[in-house]
Backbone as a printed PyTorch tensor [residue, N CA C, xyz], in Angstrom:
tensor([[[ 91.7840, 124.9510,  87.3170],
         [ 92.9420, 124.6140,  88.1330],
         [ 94.2160, 125.2740,  87.6290]],

        [[ 94.2820, 125.4850,  86.3070],
         [ 95.4760, 126.0970,  85.7230],
         [ 95.0660, 126.8730,  84.4840]],

        [[ 95.6480, 128.0620,  84.3380],
         [ 95.4000, 128.8920,  83.1590],
         [ 96.7420, 129.2620,  82.5470]],

        [[ 96.9350, 128.9170,  81.2800],
         [ 98.1300, 129.3040,  80.5210],
         [ 97.6960, 130.3350,  79.4940]],

        [[ 98.4030, 131.4470,  79.4620],
         [ 98.0110, 132.5450,  78.5780],
         [ 99.1860, 133.0050,  77.7340]],

        [[ 99.0360, 132.8810,  76.4220],
         [ 99.9870, 133.4030,  75.4290],
         [101.4270, 132.9230,  75.6820]],

        [[101.5790, 131.6210,  75.9220],
         [102.9160, 131.0810,  76.1710],
         [103.7040, 130.9810,  74.8670]],

        [[104.9220, 131.4670,  74.9080],
         [105.8240, 131.3930,  73.7590],
         [107.1960, 130.9910,  74.2540]],

        [[107.8420, 130.1060,  73.5110],
         [109.1790, 129.6510,  73.8760],
         [110.0150, 129.4480,  72.6260]],

        [[111.1890, 130.0660,  72.6500],
         [112.1670, 129.8760,  71.5840],
         [113.4010, 129.2550,  72.2130]],

        [[113.9500, 128.2460,  71.5430],
         [115.1480, 127.6100,  72.0740],
         [116.0570, 127.2250,  70.9170]],

        [[117.3330, 127.5690,  71.0520],
         [118.2920, 127.2430,  70.0020],
         [117.9470, 127.8800,  68.6760]],

        [[117.3640, 129.0670,  68.7210],
         [116.9980, 129.7630,  67.4980],
         [115.7550, 129.2210,  66.8160]],

        [[115.0250, 128.3240,  67.4980],
         [113.8230, 127.7220,  66.9160],
         [112.6250, 128.0000,  67.8040]],

        [[111.5330, 128.4270,  67.2020],
         [110.3010, 128.6950,  67.9450],
         [109.6040, 127.3690,  68.2160]],

        [[109.5080, 126.9700,  69.4900],
         [108.8420, 125.7180,  69.8280],
         [107.3310, 125.8820,  69.8330]],

        [[106.8620, 126.9450,  70.4500],
         [105.4390, 127.2790,  70.3910],
         [105.3070, 128.7720,  70.6150]],

        [[104.1710, 129.3200,  70.1580],
         [103.9790, 130.7670,  70.2120],
         [102.4990, 131.0680,  70.4290]],

        [[102.2120, 131.9140,  71.4290],
         [100.8380, 132.3330,  71.6840],
         [ 99.9310, 131.2080,  72.1330]],

        [[100.4780, 130.2490,  72.8750],
         [ 99.7220, 129.0770,  73.3150],
         [ 98.9110, 129.4200,  74.5670]],

        [[ 97.5800, 129.2830,  74.4800],
         [ 96.6910, 129.5770,  75.6050],
         [ 95.7200, 128.4230,  75.8120]],

        [[ 95.5150, 128.0270,  77.0550],
         [ 94.5590, 126.9700,  77.3670],
         [ 94.2630, 126.9960,  78.8630]],

        [[ 93.2190, 126.2440,  79.2550],
         [ 92.8200, 126.1130,  80.6580],
         [ 92.7170, 124.6330,  81.0010]],

        [[ 93.0980, 124.3010,  82.2100],
         [ 92.9300, 122.9510,  82.7350],
         [ 91.8710, 123.0200,  83.8270]],

        [[ 90.8190, 122.2260,  83.6760],
         [ 89.7080, 122.2230,  84.6270],
         [ 89.7010, 120.9320,  85.4410]],

        [[ 88.9660, 120.9570,  86.5490],
         [ 88.7570, 119.7450,  87.3330],
         [ 88.0980, 118.6850,  86.4530]],

        [[ 88.3930, 117.4250,  86.7380],
         [ 87.8510, 116.2700,  86.0180],
         [ 88.2870, 116.2390,  84.5570]],

        [[ 89.4900, 116.7430,  84.2920],
         [ 89.9790, 116.7930,  82.9190],
         [ 91.3380, 116.0930,  82.8220]],

        [[ 91.5220, 115.3380,  81.7490],
         [ 92.8190, 114.7560,  81.4090],
         [ 93.2740, 115.4140,  80.1220]],

        [[ 94.4780, 115.9650,  80.1400],
         [ 95.0340, 116.6270,  78.9540],
         [ 96.3600, 115.9650,  78.6040]],

        [[ 96.4350, 115.4550,  77.4050],
         [ 97.6520, 114.8180,  76.9060],
         [ 98.3670, 115.7780,  75.9730]],

        [[ 99.5850, 116.1710,  76.3450],
         [100.4180, 117.0150,  75.4960],
         [101.2160, 116.0900,  74.5940]],

        [[101.0600, 116.2750,  73.2970],
         [101.7370, 115.3940,  72.3590],
         [102.4940, 116.2090,  71.3120]],

        [[103.3020, 115.5070,  70.5580],
         [104.0980, 116.1410,  69.5160],
         [105.3560, 115.3420,  69.2710]],

        [[106.0230, 115.6640,  68.1770],
         [107.2600, 114.9790,  67.8180],
         [108.3350, 115.2520,  68.8660]],

        [[109.3810, 114.4370,  68.8460],
         [110.5380, 114.7210,  69.6920],
         [111.0700, 116.1040,  69.3350]],

        [[111.3470, 116.8980,  70.3510],
         [111.8540, 118.2490,  70.1200],
         [110.7740, 119.2920,  69.9270]],

        [[109.4980, 118.8940,  70.0130],
         [108.4000, 119.8480,  69.8100],
         [108.2060, 120.7850,  70.9970]],

        [[108.7650, 120.4130,  72.1670],
         [108.6570, 121.2850,  73.3400],
         [107.7610, 120.7490,  74.4340]],

        [[107.4430, 119.4490,  74.4110],
         [106.5240, 118.8740,  75.4040],
         [107.0770, 119.0190,  76.8250]],

        [[108.3040, 118.5610,  77.0400],
         [108.9010, 118.6510,  78.3780],
         [109.1010, 120.1010,  78.7820]],

        [[109.4930, 120.9400,  77.8370],
         [109.6600, 122.3680,  78.1410],
         [108.3390, 122.9750,  78.6050]],

        [[107.2400, 122.6150,  77.9300],
         [105.9310, 123.1400,  78.3240],
         [105.5380, 122.6240,  79.7080]],

        [[105.7500, 121.3330,  79.9540],
         [105.4270, 120.7540,  81.2650],
         [106.1980, 121.4780,  82.3740]],

        [[107.4630, 121.7660,  82.1260],
         [108.2750, 122.4440,  83.1390],
         [107.8110, 123.8910,  83.3400]],

        [[107.3570, 124.5430,  82.2880],
         [106.7930, 125.8880,  82.4310],
         [105.5280, 125.8220,  83.2900]],

        [[104.6530, 124.8610,  83.0040],
         [103.4060, 124.7290,  83.7630],
         [103.6760, 124.4340,  85.2370]],

        [[104.7890, 123.7420,  85.4980],
         [105.1370, 123.3660,  86.8710],
         [105.9460, 124.4380,  87.5930]],

        [[106.3300, 125.4960,  86.8960],
         [107.1450, 126.5510,  87.5120],
         [108.5990, 126.1760,  87.6160]],

        [[109.0620, 125.2300,  86.7970],
         [110.4370, 124.7440,  86.8890],
         [111.2790, 125.0370,  85.6540]],

        [[110.7910, 125.8560,  84.7500],
         [111.5050, 126.0940,  83.5010],
         [112.8060, 126.8550,  83.7270]],

        [[113.8600, 126.3600,  83.0790],
         [115.1520, 127.0580,  83.1230],
         [115.3020, 128.0060,  81.9470]],

        [[114.3710, 127.9610,  81.0310],
         [114.4600, 128.7750,  79.8270],
         [113.5500, 129.9850,  79.9470]],

        [[113.9700, 131.0740,  79.3370],
         [113.1280, 132.2610,  79.3070],
         [111.9450, 132.0260,  78.3790]],

        [[110.7630, 132.3310,  78.8290],
         [109.5710, 132.1810,  77.9990],
         [108.7070, 133.4060,  78.2000]],

        [[107.8000, 133.6210,  77.2670],
         [106.8430, 134.7170,  77.3730],
         [105.4800, 134.1350,  77.7040]],

        [[104.6540, 134.9320,  78.3470],
         [103.3190, 134.5030,  78.7130],
         [103.2220, 134.2590,  80.2130]],

        [[102.0610, 133.8040,  80.6500],
         [101.8430, 133.5980,  82.0820],
         [101.1640, 132.2460,  82.3290]],

        [[101.4500, 131.7190,  83.5120],
         [100.7880, 130.5090,  83.9930],
         [100.2530, 130.8100,  85.3810]],

        [[ 98.9700, 130.5690,  85.6040],
         [ 98.3560, 130.7490,  86.9140],
         [ 97.8160, 129.4060,  87.3670]],

        [[ 98.3230, 128.9280,  88.4990],
         [ 97.8060, 127.6750,  89.0670],
         [ 96.8860, 128.0200,  90.2220]],

        [[ 95.7220, 127.3630,  90.2450],
         [ 94.7170, 127.6430,  91.2590],
         [ 94.4360, 126.4200,  92.1240]],

        [[ 95.3620, 125.4740,  92.1200],
         [ 95.2050, 124.2650,  92.9240],
         [ 96.5950, 123.7260,  93.2520]],

        [[ 96.7410, 123.0600,  94.3950],
         [ 98.0200, 122.4170,  94.7090],
         [ 98.3760, 121.3930,  93.6340]],

        [[ 99.6820, 121.2800,  93.3540],
         [100.1530, 120.4980,  92.2290],
         [101.1620, 119.4510,  92.6750]],

        [[101.1380, 118.3100,  92.0030],
         [102.1960, 117.3100,  92.1170],
         [102.8380, 117.1880,  90.7460]],

        [[104.1480, 117.3580,  90.6880],
         [104.9000, 117.2330,  89.4300],
         [105.7960, 116.0060,  89.5100]],

        [[105.7280, 115.1620,  88.4800],
         [106.6670, 114.0510,  88.3390],
         [107.3700, 114.2190,  87.0130]],

        [[108.6860, 114.3550,  87.0660],
         [109.4750, 114.5630,  85.8560],
         [109.7570, 113.2860,  85.1010]],

        [[110.4170, 113.4480,  83.9780],
         [110.7540, 112.3340,  83.0910],
         [111.7170, 111.3530,  83.7610]],

        [[112.6240, 111.8710,  84.5710],
         [113.5800, 111.0060,  85.2740],
         [112.9840, 110.5760,  86.6120]],

        [[113.3950, 109.4100,  87.0880],
         [112.7580, 108.8290,  88.2690],
         [113.1060, 109.5320,  89.5780]],

        [[114.2070, 110.2390,  89.6420],
         [114.6060, 110.9740,  90.8580],
         [114.7370, 110.0530,  92.0660]],

        [[115.2110, 108.8460,  91.8270],
         [115.4250, 107.8770,  92.9000],
         [116.8960, 107.8900,  93.2870]],

        [[117.1600, 108.0140,  94.5730],
         [118.5330, 108.0060,  95.0710],
         [118.9890, 106.5550,  95.2360]],

        [[120.0820, 106.2060,  94.5720],
         [120.5210, 104.8100,  94.4660],
         [120.8510, 104.1720,  95.8080]],

        [[121.3550, 104.9520,  96.7640],
         [121.7700, 104.3750,  98.0360],
         [120.6130, 104.1710,  99.0120]],

        [[119.4430, 104.7560,  98.6960],
         [118.2790, 104.6060,  99.5590],
         [117.4020, 103.4540,  99.0680]],

        [[116.6280, 102.8830,  99.9620],
         [115.6550, 101.8590,  99.5920],
         [114.4210, 102.5290,  98.9970]],

        [[113.5340, 101.7720,  98.3280],
         [112.2730, 102.3690,  97.8600],
         [111.4840, 103.0270,  98.9870]],

        [[111.4300, 102.3900, 100.1560],
         [110.7090, 102.9730, 101.2930],
         [111.3260, 104.3190, 101.6770]],

        [[112.6630, 104.3660, 101.7630],
         [113.3510, 105.6090, 102.1490],
         [113.1830, 106.6820, 101.0770]],

        [[113.2700, 106.2890,  99.8070],
         [113.0800, 107.2460,  98.7160],
         [111.6900, 107.8560,  98.7550]],

        [[110.6760, 107.0050,  98.8870],
         [109.3010, 107.5070,  98.8800],
         [109.0380, 108.3760, 100.1030]],

        [[109.5240, 107.9660, 101.2550],
         [109.3510, 108.7670, 102.4760],
         [110.0060, 110.1350, 102.3150]],

        [[111.1620, 110.1710, 101.6930],
         [111.8710, 111.4480, 101.4760],
         [111.0860, 112.3460, 100.5300]],

        [[110.5510, 111.7720,  99.4420],
         [109.8290, 112.5720,  98.4450],
         [108.5440, 113.1790,  99.0010]],

        [[107.8530, 112.4650,  99.8810],
         [106.5530, 112.9560, 100.3540],
         [106.6490, 113.6630, 101.7000]],

        [[107.8560, 113.7850, 102.2450],
         [108.0290, 114.3560, 103.5880],
         [107.4500, 115.7640, 103.7070]],

        [[107.5390, 116.5680, 102.6650],
         [107.0530, 117.9390, 102.7360],
         [105.5610, 118.0770, 102.5260]],

        [[104.8970, 117.0100, 102.0860],
         [103.4740, 117.0950, 101.7750],
         [102.5970, 116.8130, 102.9890]],

        [[102.9400, 115.7810, 103.7180],
         [102.1360, 115.3730, 104.8680],
         [102.9310, 114.3430, 105.6500]],

        [[102.3550, 113.8940, 106.7460],
         [102.9900, 112.8420, 107.5380],
         [102.3660, 111.5130, 107.1840]],

        [[103.1670, 110.6030, 106.6710],
         [102.6700, 109.2940, 106.2770],
         [103.3040, 108.2250, 107.1430]],

        [[102.5160, 107.2220, 107.4950],
         [103.0390, 106.1130, 108.2870],
         [103.8240, 105.1740, 107.3800]],

        [[104.6220, 104.3200, 107.9940],
         [105.3580, 103.3240, 107.2250],
         [104.3930, 102.4050, 106.4940]],

        [[103.2450, 102.1250, 107.1080],
         [102.2420, 101.2710, 106.4710],
         [101.6820, 101.9310, 105.2080]],

        [[101.4180, 103.2230, 105.2630],
         [100.9130, 103.9290, 104.0840],
         [101.9530, 103.9230, 102.9600]],

        [[103.2050, 104.1190, 103.3200],
         [104.2740, 104.1180, 102.3220],
         [104.4250, 102.7310, 101.7200]],

        [[104.4000, 101.6980, 102.5600],
         [104.5070, 100.3320, 102.0540],
         [103.3130,  99.9690, 101.1730]],

        [[102.1210, 100.4510, 101.5260],
         [100.9370, 100.1820, 100.7160],
         [101.0660, 100.8320,  99.3370]],

        [[101.5680, 102.0670,  99.2930],
         [101.7640, 102.7510,  98.0070],
         [102.7700, 101.9880,  97.1450]],

        [[103.8420, 101.4910,  97.7590],
         [104.8310, 100.7080,  97.0140],
         [104.2220,  99.4000,  96.5180]],

        [[103.3930,  98.7710,  97.3360],
         [102.7390,  97.5280,  96.9190],
         [101.8170,  97.7760,  95.7370]],

        [[101.1420,  98.9090,  95.7340],
         [100.2070,  99.2320,  94.6470],
         [100.9050,  99.3980,  93.3030]],

        [[102.1930,  99.7380,  93.3160],
         [102.9380,  99.8570,  92.0570],
         [103.7990,  98.6230,  91.7860]],

        [[103.5240,  97.5380,  92.5210],
         [104.2080,  96.2820,  92.2510],
         [105.5520,  96.1080,  92.9170]],

        [[105.8000,  96.8410,  93.9920],
         [107.0920,  96.7440,  94.6740],
         [107.0020,  96.0720,  96.0370]],

        [[105.9390,  95.2870,  96.2540],
         [105.8530,  94.5180,  97.4950],
         [107.0490,  93.5520,  97.5460]],

        [[107.7430,  93.5480,  98.6810],
         [108.9160,  92.7020,  98.8320],
         [110.2200,  93.3850,  98.4620]],

        [[110.1100,  94.5810,  97.8570],
         [111.3040,  95.3420,  97.4700],
         [111.5030,  96.5880,  98.3350]],

        [[110.6900,  96.7430,  99.3690],
         [110.7010,  97.9800, 100.1570],
         [112.0800,  98.3020, 100.7300]],

        [[112.8460,  97.2750, 101.1080],
         [114.1230,  97.4900, 101.7860],
         [115.3410,  97.1220, 100.9380]],

        [[115.1280,  96.9330,  99.6340],
         [116.2370,  96.6260,  98.7270],
         [116.9020,  97.9400,  98.3180]],

        [[118.2290,  98.0510,  98.3960],
         [118.8710,  99.2890,  97.9280],
         [118.4750,  99.5640,  96.4770]],

        [[118.1350, 100.8010,  96.1820],
         [117.5890, 101.1310,  94.8650],
         [118.5660, 100.8960,  93.7260]],

        [[119.8740, 100.8900,  94.0190],
         [120.8370, 100.6230,  92.9430],
         [120.7040,  99.1940,  92.4180]],

        [[120.0170,  98.3130,  93.1560],
         [119.8170,  96.9270,  92.7300],
         [118.5070,  96.7460,  91.9490]],

        [[117.7560,  97.8150,  91.7550],
         [116.4710,  97.7390,  91.0640],
         [116.6220,  98.0760,  89.5850]],

        [[115.6550,  97.6280,  88.7930],
         [115.6460,  97.9360,  87.3580],
         [115.1610,  99.3620,  87.1210]],

        [[115.3080,  99.8260,  85.8690],
         [114.8180, 101.1620,  85.5070],
         [113.3050, 101.2560,  85.7070]],

        [[112.5830, 100.1900,  85.3660],
         [111.1370, 100.1870,  85.5610],
         [110.7550, 100.2500,  87.0240]],

        [[111.5220,  99.5750,  87.8840],
         [111.2520,  99.6260,  89.3190],
         [111.5670, 101.0070,  89.8800]],

        [[112.6170, 101.6490,  89.3810],
         [112.8940, 103.0330,  89.7870],
         [111.7040, 103.9190,  89.4530]],

        [[111.1750, 103.7420,  88.2430],
         [110.0390, 104.5480,  87.8100],
         [108.8360, 104.3080,  88.7140]],

        [[108.6390, 103.0550,  89.1320],
         [107.5100, 102.7160,  89.9890],
         [107.6430, 103.3510,  91.3760]],

        [[108.8780, 103.4650,  91.8660],
         [109.0750, 104.1520,  93.1550],
         [108.5530, 105.5780,  93.0450]],

        [[108.8830, 106.2390,  91.9550],
         [108.4340, 107.6050,  91.7370],
         [106.9140, 107.6780,  91.5870]],

        [[106.3440, 106.7440,  90.8190],
         [104.8980, 106.7460,  90.5880],
         [104.1040, 106.4350,  91.8520]],

        [[104.7300, 105.7700,  92.8220],
         [104.0450, 105.4860,  94.0920],
         [103.6090, 106.7780,  94.7810]],

        [[104.2710, 107.8870,  94.4700],
         [103.8760, 109.1780,  95.0510],
         [102.4360, 109.5300,  94.7080]],

        [[101.9620, 109.0780,  93.5420],
         [100.5860, 109.3810,  93.1400],
         [ 99.5750, 108.7810,  94.1030]],

        [[ 99.8960, 107.6220,  94.6740],
         [ 98.9670, 106.9630,  95.5960],
         [ 98.8920, 107.6570,  96.9510]],

        [[ 99.8590, 108.5140,  97.2430],
         [ 99.8520, 109.2530,  98.5050],
         [ 99.4420, 110.7190,  98.3240]],

        [[ 99.3780, 111.1510,  97.0860],
         [ 99.1720, 112.5690,  96.8060],
         [ 97.7650, 113.0390,  97.1580]],

        [[ 97.6940, 114.1990,  97.7910],
         [ 96.4190, 114.8670,  98.0250],
         [ 96.2630, 116.0790,  97.1000]],

        [[ 97.2350, 116.2930,  96.2090],
         [ 97.1680, 117.4190,  95.2700],
         [ 96.1640, 117.1130,  94.1720]],

        [[ 95.2550, 118.0360,  93.8880],
         [ 94.2650, 117.7740,  92.8480],
         [ 94.8220, 117.8480,  91.4290]],

        [[ 95.9120, 118.5940,  91.2280],
         [ 96.4730, 118.7650,  89.8860],
         [ 97.7590, 117.9620,  89.7750]],

        [[ 97.7630, 116.9940,  88.8570],
         [ 98.9560, 116.1870,  88.5950],
         [ 99.5360, 116.5960,  87.2500]],

        [[100.8220, 116.9400,  87.2300],
         [101.5290, 117.2830,  86.0020],
         [102.6620, 116.2740,  85.8390]],

        [[102.5610, 115.4550,  84.7860],
         [103.4260, 114.2800,  84.6530],
         [104.1250, 114.2680,  83.2980]],

        [[105.4370, 114.1310,  83.3240],
         [106.2230, 114.0810,  82.0920],
         [106.5800, 112.6300,  81.7880]],

        [[105.9910, 112.1030,  80.7110],
         [106.2320, 110.7250,  80.2500],
         [106.0940, 109.6960,  81.3790]],

        [[104.9360, 109.6080,  82.0050],
         [104.7800, 108.6760,  83.1360],
         [104.8720, 107.2060,  82.7420]],

        [[104.7040, 106.8830,  81.4440],
         [104.7340, 105.4820,  81.0220],
         [106.1510, 104.9620,  80.7400]],

        [[107.1470, 105.8120,  80.8190],
         [108.5130, 105.3890,  80.5290],
         [108.9280, 104.2290,  81.4280]],

        [[109.4350, 103.1680,  80.8220],
         [109.9710, 101.9830,  81.5170],
         [108.9200, 101.2260,  82.3230]],

        [[107.6310, 101.4060,  81.9850],
         [106.5480, 100.7110,  82.6870],
         [105.9820,  99.6340,  81.7530]],

        [[105.7610,  98.4350,  82.2950],
         [105.2250,  97.3500,  81.4870],
         [103.7260,  97.5280,  81.2520]],

        [[103.1470,  96.6240,  80.4490],
         [101.7430,  96.7460,  80.0430],
         [100.8060,  96.7650,  81.2480]],

        [[101.0280,  95.8780,  82.2090],
         [100.1900,  95.8440,  83.4060],
         [100.3170,  97.1360,  84.2070]],

        [[101.5390,  97.6470,  84.3140],
         [101.7580,  98.9030,  85.0210],
         [101.0420, 100.0680,  84.3600]],

        [[101.0120, 100.0710,  83.0240],
         [100.2980, 101.1240,  82.2850],
         [ 98.8050, 101.0480,  82.5870]],

        [[ 98.2390,  99.8310,  82.5910],
         [ 96.8120,  99.6740,  82.8980],
         [ 96.4860, 100.2050,  84.2930]],

        [[ 97.3320,  99.8550,  85.2670],
         [ 97.0880, 100.2940,  86.6420],
         [ 97.1930, 101.8160,  86.7540]],

        [[ 98.1580, 102.3870,  86.0380],
         [ 98.3430, 103.8390,  86.0650],
         [ 97.1400, 104.5440,  85.4400]],

        [[ 96.6400, 104.0230,  84.3400],
         [ 95.4830, 104.6380,  83.6960],
         [ 94.2270, 104.5090,  84.5650]],

        [[ 94.0970, 103.4030,  85.2790],
         [ 92.9710, 103.2580,  86.2110],
         [ 93.0730, 104.2820,  87.3310]],

        [[ 94.3030, 104.5400,  87.7920],
         [ 94.5190, 105.5570,  88.8290],
         [ 94.1600, 106.9410,  88.3040]],

        [[ 94.5480, 107.2540,  87.0630],
         [ 94.1860, 108.5400,  86.4610],
         [ 92.6560, 108.6900,  86.4310]],

        [[ 91.9670, 107.6350,  86.0170],
         [ 90.5030, 107.6920,  85.9250],
         [ 89.8790, 107.9420,  87.2910]],

        [[ 90.3860, 107.2810,  88.3220],
         [ 89.8540, 107.5020,  89.6820],
         [ 90.1370, 108.9250,  90.1500]],

        [[ 91.3270, 109.4250,  89.8310],
         [ 91.7150, 110.7730,  90.2720],
         [ 90.7960, 111.8370,  89.6660]],

        [[ 90.5400, 111.7420,  88.3690],
         [ 89.6810, 112.7620,  87.7470],
         [ 88.2170, 112.5750,  88.1630]],

        [[ 87.7960, 111.3310,  88.3970],
         [ 86.4210, 111.0980,  88.8650],
         [ 86.1970, 111.7250,  90.2290]],

        [[ 87.2760, 111.8300,  91.0210],
         [ 87.1820, 112.4420,  92.3540],
         [ 87.3760, 113.9580,  92.3080]],

        [[ 87.4640, 114.5350,  91.1090],
         [ 87.5700, 115.9860,  90.9830],
         [ 88.9550, 116.5050,  90.6760]],

        [[ 89.9060, 115.6220,  90.4610],
         [ 91.2640, 116.0460,  90.1280],
         [ 91.4330, 116.2940,  88.6380]],

        [[ 92.6510, 116.6360,  88.2520],
         [ 92.9960, 116.8330,  86.8420],
         [ 94.3850, 116.2660,  86.6080]],

        [[ 94.6100, 115.7620,  85.3890],
         [ 95.8960, 115.1900,  85.0080],
         [ 96.3520, 115.8390,  83.7140]],

        [[ 97.5700, 116.3560,  83.7150],
         [ 98.2190, 116.8580,  82.5070],
         [ 99.4640, 116.0070,  82.3120]],

        [[ 99.6020, 115.3920,  81.1350],
         [100.7510, 114.5280,  80.9290],
         [101.2640, 114.6070,  79.5020]],

        [[102.5400, 114.2790,  79.3480],
         [103.1050, 114.0860,  78.0260],
         [103.1850, 112.5910,  77.7930]],

        [[102.9540, 112.1910,  76.5470],
         [103.0700, 110.7780,  76.2050],
         [103.0810, 110.6210,  74.6950]],

        [[103.8680, 109.6540,  74.2310],
         [103.8870, 109.3220,  72.8050],
         [102.8230, 108.2900,  72.4730]],

        [[102.1990, 107.6950,  73.4870],
         [101.2050, 106.6670,  73.2160],
         [ 99.8120, 107.1440,  73.5820]],

        [[ 98.8300, 106.5310,  72.9370],
         [ 97.4320, 106.8480,  73.2170],
         [ 97.0540, 106.3030,  74.5880]],

        [[ 96.0590, 106.9280,  75.1950],
         [ 95.5930, 106.4940,  76.5060],
         [ 94.3330, 105.6640,  76.3420]],

        [[ 94.2850, 104.5320,  77.0320],
         [ 93.1110, 103.6600,  76.9940],
         [ 92.3250, 103.8560,  78.2880]],

        [[ 91.7230, 105.0350,  78.4240],
         [ 91.0050, 105.4070,  79.6360],
         [ 89.5500, 105.6460,  79.2830]],

        [[ 88.6500, 105.1480,  80.1190],
         [ 87.2250, 105.3570,  79.9080],
         [ 86.8400, 106.7370,  80.4400]],

        [[ 87.4530, 107.7370,  79.8540],
         [ 87.2330, 109.1340,  80.2270],
         [ 87.7390, 109.9740,  79.0570]],

        [[ 87.0680, 111.0640,  78.7090],
         [ 87.5660, 111.8920,  77.6030],
         [ 88.9830, 112.3990,  77.8790]],

        [[ 89.8290, 112.2890,  76.8670],
         [ 91.1980, 112.7900,  76.9660],
         [ 91.3400, 113.9140,  75.9480]],

        [[ 91.6500, 115.1040,  76.4340],
         [ 91.8530, 116.2560,  75.5600],
         [ 93.2950, 116.2490,  75.0690]],

        [[ 93.4920, 116.6850,  73.8520],
         [ 94.8170, 116.6480,  73.2380],
         [ 95.3150, 118.0670,  72.9850]],

        [[ 96.5670, 118.2880,  73.3370],
         [ 97.2500, 119.5360,  73.0150],
         [ 98.4630, 119.1380,  72.1780]],

        [[ 98.3510, 119.2650,  70.8690],
         [ 99.3860, 118.7840,  69.9560],
         [100.3240, 119.9190,  69.5700]],

        [[101.5410, 119.8650,  70.0700],
         [102.5010, 120.9360,  69.8040],
         [103.0410, 120.8840,  68.3800]],

        [[102.9420, 119.7150,  67.7460],
         [103.3920, 119.6200,  66.3520],
         [102.4620, 120.3980,  65.4310]],

        [[101.1530, 120.3390,  65.7450],
         [100.1600, 120.9900,  64.9010],
         [ 99.7910, 122.3730,  65.4040]],

        [[100.0930, 122.6210,  66.7040],
         [ 99.7250, 123.8990,  67.2840],
         [ 98.2310, 124.0420,  67.5170]],

        [[ 97.5320, 122.8830,  67.6420],
         [ 96.0900, 122.9540,  67.8570],
         [ 95.7050, 122.1560,  69.0830]],

        [[ 94.5320, 122.4460,  69.6080],
         [ 93.9760, 121.7160,  70.7510],
         [ 92.6750, 121.0920,  70.2980]],

        [[ 92.5020, 119.7850,  70.5910],
         [ 91.2580, 119.1110,  70.1850],
         [ 90.5590, 118.5610,  71.4030]]])
């Protein structure tokens, strides 16, 4: 689904990674890990085609991708329903029922029409994560998806990851915490510069 070849990135006079090559296959979960400042978000943005920094190497994506960044990207004046409808508008046509069902799946039943400025940081994050329930993209690239999510939300998200890869998808994510998924999780550790 994705091939990264000889990726190198220097920022602020410091080499974050050099000569990094790997492949992402269907039915694979890859966790990018490393200390703060190791380049996890920078690598995710390179893989997604959104990097603002000059880097060397190439990335080839061979499948449609859904990218969710570290920030929730929720517009405060819109409701969760309006935010989710806006985010998925370019992907396909979804009914209000489908959008409401996705919001319910992330624990936002009853909050569909509440202005987002009245929601917590965790609820903002859940609005963004609801996109996963509507996504038809086989490749998910996620930057810190567990941020501001409670224990139950983490369990539900990991169950969704397991279903996605079982159906032939792939998940690439950054996270400081271990994943409790009944599926092999491959590690790309930027601190050590090794892949296990």
